[in-house]
C-alpha distance (Angstrom), angle and dihedral (degrees) to the residues before:
residue distance angle dihedral
M1 . . .
K2 3.77 . .
N3 3.76 143.2 .
V4 3.79 108.4 -108.1
A5 3.80 120.1 -138.9
E6 3.79 94.4 -157.1
P7 3.83 122.6 37.2
I8 3.80 115.7 -105.0
R9 3.81 110.0 -126.8
V10 3.81 112.3 -145.9
R11 3.79 143.4 139.7
K12 3.75 133.9 -107.4
L13 3.79 141.1 172.8
A14 3.79 120.5 -111.1
R15 3.78 143.4 163.8
V16 3.78 131.3 -126.8
A17 3.78 120.5 -137.1
Y18 3.78 140.1 171.2
N19 3.79 120.6 -128.1
P20 3.84 121.3 -140.2
A21 3.84 89.5 -92.4
G22 3.81 89.5 61.1
R23 3.82 97.4 -108.4
A24 3.82 121.4 136.2
S25 3.79 120.6 -127.8
L26 3.78 139.0 173.0
R27 3.80 118.1 -110.0
G28 3.75 134.5 -167.8
Y29 3.80 116.2 -92.5
S30 3.79 96.7 -130.7
V31 3.83 99.8 18.4
P32 3.83 111.4 42.2
V33 3.81 97.0 -140.8
A34 3.82 113.8 142.2
Y35 3.79 120.3 -125.4
K36 3.81 138.7 177.2
A37 3.81 128.7 -117.2
V38 3.82 88.8 -99.2
D39 3.77 111.9 28.3
T40 3.79 148.2 150.7
A41 3.80 117.2 -131.7
Q42 3.77 121.5 -114.5
C43 3.77 125.3 -164.6
W44 3.82 101.0 -99.9
I45 3.82 92.5 179.7
H46 3.79 93.7 62.5
R47 3.81 93.8 38.0
Q48 3.80 93.1 51.7
Y49 3.79 102.5 37.4
L50 3.80 108.9 24.5
N51 3.78 110.3 31.9
P52 3.81 121.4 -17.9
Q53 3.82 89.7 -166.9
L54 3.80 92.8 67.2
E55 3.79 115.1 94.6
R56 3.81 94.0 -154.7
L57 3.77 137.1 -15.1
H58 3.79 91.7 -169.5
H59 3.80 140.6 -9.9
P60 3.82 111.0 -96.7
P61 2.90 136.6 -90.0
V62 3.80 104.9 48.0
T63 3.77 133.5 153.6
G64 3.80 110.7 -99.0
C65 3.81 95.6 31.1
D66 3.81 131.5 77.6
C67 3.81 96.3 -141.0
G68 3.79 125.1 124.6
F69 3.79 138.4 67.2
Y70 3.79 112.7 -58.5
A71 3.80 127.7 -150.6
M72 3.80 133.9 172.4
A73 3.78 129.5 -113.3
N74 3.81 91.0 -152.9
V75 3.81 123.4 20.0
D76 3.81 89.3 -161.6
D77 3.84 87.0 74.4
V78 3.80 88.9 69.2
P79 3.83 115.7 88.2
E80 3.81 109.7 -100.5
R81 3.80 93.6 -120.8
A82 3.82 90.6 55.6
Q83 3.81 89.9 48.3
H84 3.79 91.8 58.1
Q85 3.81 99.9 38.7
N86 3.80 98.4 51.7
W87 3.78 136.1 56.6
L88 3.79 115.7 -92.7
L89 3.79 111.8 -142.3
D90 3.78 127.6 -160.5
V91 3.82 104.3 -150.0
E92 3.77 143.7 170.8
L93 3.79 117.5 -136.2
Y94 3.78 119.4 -158.3
G95 3.79 144.6 152.1
R96 3.80 111.9 49.9
V97 3.81 107.9 5.2
K98 3.80 128.9 -176.2
R99 3.81 119.4 -160.2
H100 3.81 117.6 -142.6
A101 3.80 132.1 -175.7
R102 3.83 91.6 -96.9
G103 3.80 102.3 29.4
W104 3.79 145.3 -50.9
R105 3.78 142.4 -55.0
A106 3.79 116.9 -155.2
E107 3.77 144.8 -174.8
K108 3.82 95.3 -136.7
Q109 3.78 135.5 30.1
R110 3.79 137.3 -172.6
V111 3.82 116.5 -164.3
L112 3.80 108.9 -145.1
A113 3.80 102.2 174.4
A114 3.79 142.1 -3.0
V115 3.78 128.6 -152.6
A116 3.82 116.7 -152.9
P117 3.82 120.2 -124.6
D118 3.80 116.9 -100.5
R119 3.84 105.4 -164.3
C120 3.81 132.4 70.5
V121 3.80 111.1 -101.5
Y122 3.83 90.7 -134.1
C123 3.80 109.5 35.3
A124 3.84 101.6 16.9
G125 3.81 88.5 -126.6
P126 3.80 120.1 141.0
C127 3.80 113.2 -62.0
A128 3.78 112.9 -111.7
A129 3.81 98.7 172.7
L130 3.76 145.9 1.2
R131 3.81 111.5 -122.3
L132 3.78 136.5 -175.1
Y133 3.77 115.9 -120.7
G134 3.81 123.1 -147.5
S135 3.76 125.8 -72.9
S136 3.81 93.2 -26.7
G137 3.80 89.3 74.1
L138 3.81 89.8 -146.6
V139 3.79 117.6 152.3
Y140 3.80 111.0 -133.4
P141 3.80 131.6 -174.1
V142 3.82 112.2 -120.1
C143 3.78 134.0 -177.3
G144 3.79 124.2 -115.1
L145 3.81 90.9 -94.6
S146 3.79 120.0 91.7
P147 3.81 107.7 -90.8
T148 3.80 92.1 -151.4
T149 3.80 97.2 53.6
V150 3.80 104.6 28.4
H151 3.79 99.4 38.5
G152 3.82 95.8 33.9
L153 3.79 93.8 -120.2
D154 3.75 127.4 151.5
E155 3.78 126.8 -105.7
Q156 3.81 93.6 -90.8
W157 3.81 92.9 106.9
G158 3.76 108.6 114.5
M159 3.76 136.2 -171.7
S160 3.77 126.8 -33.5
V161 3.80 115.5 -102.5
S162 3.79 120.8 -141.9
L163 3.79 124.0 -140.8
D164 3.82 88.7 -130.6
V165 3.81 91.3 60.2
L166 3.80 90.8 47.1
R167 3.82 90.7 48.8
A168 3.80 90.0 55.1
Q169 3.80 94.7 45.5
L170 3.81 97.7 43.1
A171 3.82 97.2 42.6
P172 3.01 132.3 171.3
V173 3.82 85.3 38.1
E174 3.81 110.1 96.8
I175 3.82 108.5 -131.3
T176 3.80 121.3 -159.7
E177 3.77 137.3 169.2
R178 3.77 117.8 -102.3
T179 3.75 121.8 -106.7
K180 3.80 105.9 164.3
W181 3.76 127.4 -45.3
T182 3.76 136.1 -171.3
S183 3.76 134.3 166.6
T184 3.81 89.6 -97.6
D185 3.81 93.3 65.6
S186 3.79 92.3 51.0
S187 3.77 121.3 99.3
T188 3.79 91.3 -134.4
S189 3.75 125.3 161.2
S190 3.76 123.7 -135.5
G191 3.80 89.6 -123.1
K192 3.82 91.5 -145.5
């Protein structure tokens, strides 16, 4: 683990969700913890399971804990369906950074850009809209068919969400629509 002098520019998958107050936020792909466009990691494991009153037990990342902001060394390692059904973020990692076999874990993160998903979360067909789902507040890509009748889902599907609204709420993050992305079109650093 080392402090990096220059930010490491990499990519990661994320989700977008709305909180109960109606404000959009970015969330981790595998751990649904909300974070800001420029943020410092906190140990969510200790905050959630040991003592939620504690601000921090340590400064992420540390050996022996999974906390910190994760990013991938190679987006081609992610299953194609996951690539197209989640948000792709272009980020800078800095502060204390730990290199892993498949990427990085960092103390601080700056989100530079986000690319919207382009495939339906259920059938992998072309995305026609972004919709809120139930109490989770997560924004999912769906096809032009009715998710409740075609995919046998319940009535929890909420309103459609426009990219313009997300651009305003997630500023200064630049949000674009996906065309096609691979690790070769990323401006990633080797991180060595």
